[in-house]
N, C-alpha and C positions, 0 to 999 in steps of 0.2 A: 265436623258438623258445627260450624260457627254461625249460628243464627241468632238474631237479636232476642227472640223469645227464650231460647235455650240459655243464652248468656244471662239474661235478667233473672230467670228462675234459679240458675245455679248461684248467682251472686246473692240472691235472696236467701237461699239455703245456707250459704257460707256466713252471711251476716247473722242469721239466727243461731247458727252453731257457735260463732264467736261470742255472741251475747250470752248464750246459755252456759258456755264454758266459763266465762268470767263470773257469772252468777254463782255457778257451782263452786268455783274456787273460793269465793267469798263465804259460802255457806259451810265449807269444810267437807263436802260430800265427795270423797275420794273416788268412790265407784262411779258416780255420775261424771266426775272429771275425766276419768279414763274412757268412759263411753263416748263423751263428746270430743275428746282428743282423737279417738279412732274415727269418729264421724268426720271431723275436720280434715284428717289425713285422707280419708276416702274422697271427700269432695274436692280436695286439692288435686288428687290423682285424676279425677274426672276432668277437671278444668285443664290440666296439663295435657292429658291424652286427647282432648278435643280442641286444643289450640286456643283455649279461652285465656286471654291476657288479663291477669288480675292486677297488673301494676298500676292501673289508673284509678283504682278504687279509693274512696275517701277515707282519710284517717279518722278512726273513731276513738282514739286514745285521749282526746281532749276533754273527756267527760260527757260529751254529748251522747245521747241514746243512739244505739246503732240504727241505721236506716235499713229497711228491708232489702234494698237493692245495693247496699254498700258495706264492704268489709275490706280492710286493708291487708295486703299480703304480709306486711310487717307484723301484724298480729299473729299470723300463722308462723312466721319465722321466729318471733319471740317465743311462741308456744313450743316450737321445735327445740330451741336452745335451752328451754327450761326442762327438757327431758321428754317431750312428746315424741311419738314415733315418727321417724322420717319416712317420707315417701321414697320408694325405690327408684322413682323417676328423678327425684331431686338430687 
């Protein structure tokens, strides 16, 4: 199901999840972090199972505010390497 609207909506959700996860990490809210780590893993599984390529998304690590339609897979990979749950697909 690779449609432009679906891709855009999914990327928006990923961008929001990454932004919220980063905010929660800064606030020390460990329960919130775990919740958004799970959400991010879930969204990544949806993208992978629907053939949504996330490799072209803009890097948000330069200090710019996350754009609603952009999140970088590297953020997801960094999150996983820091102890986030890995997707069974990855």
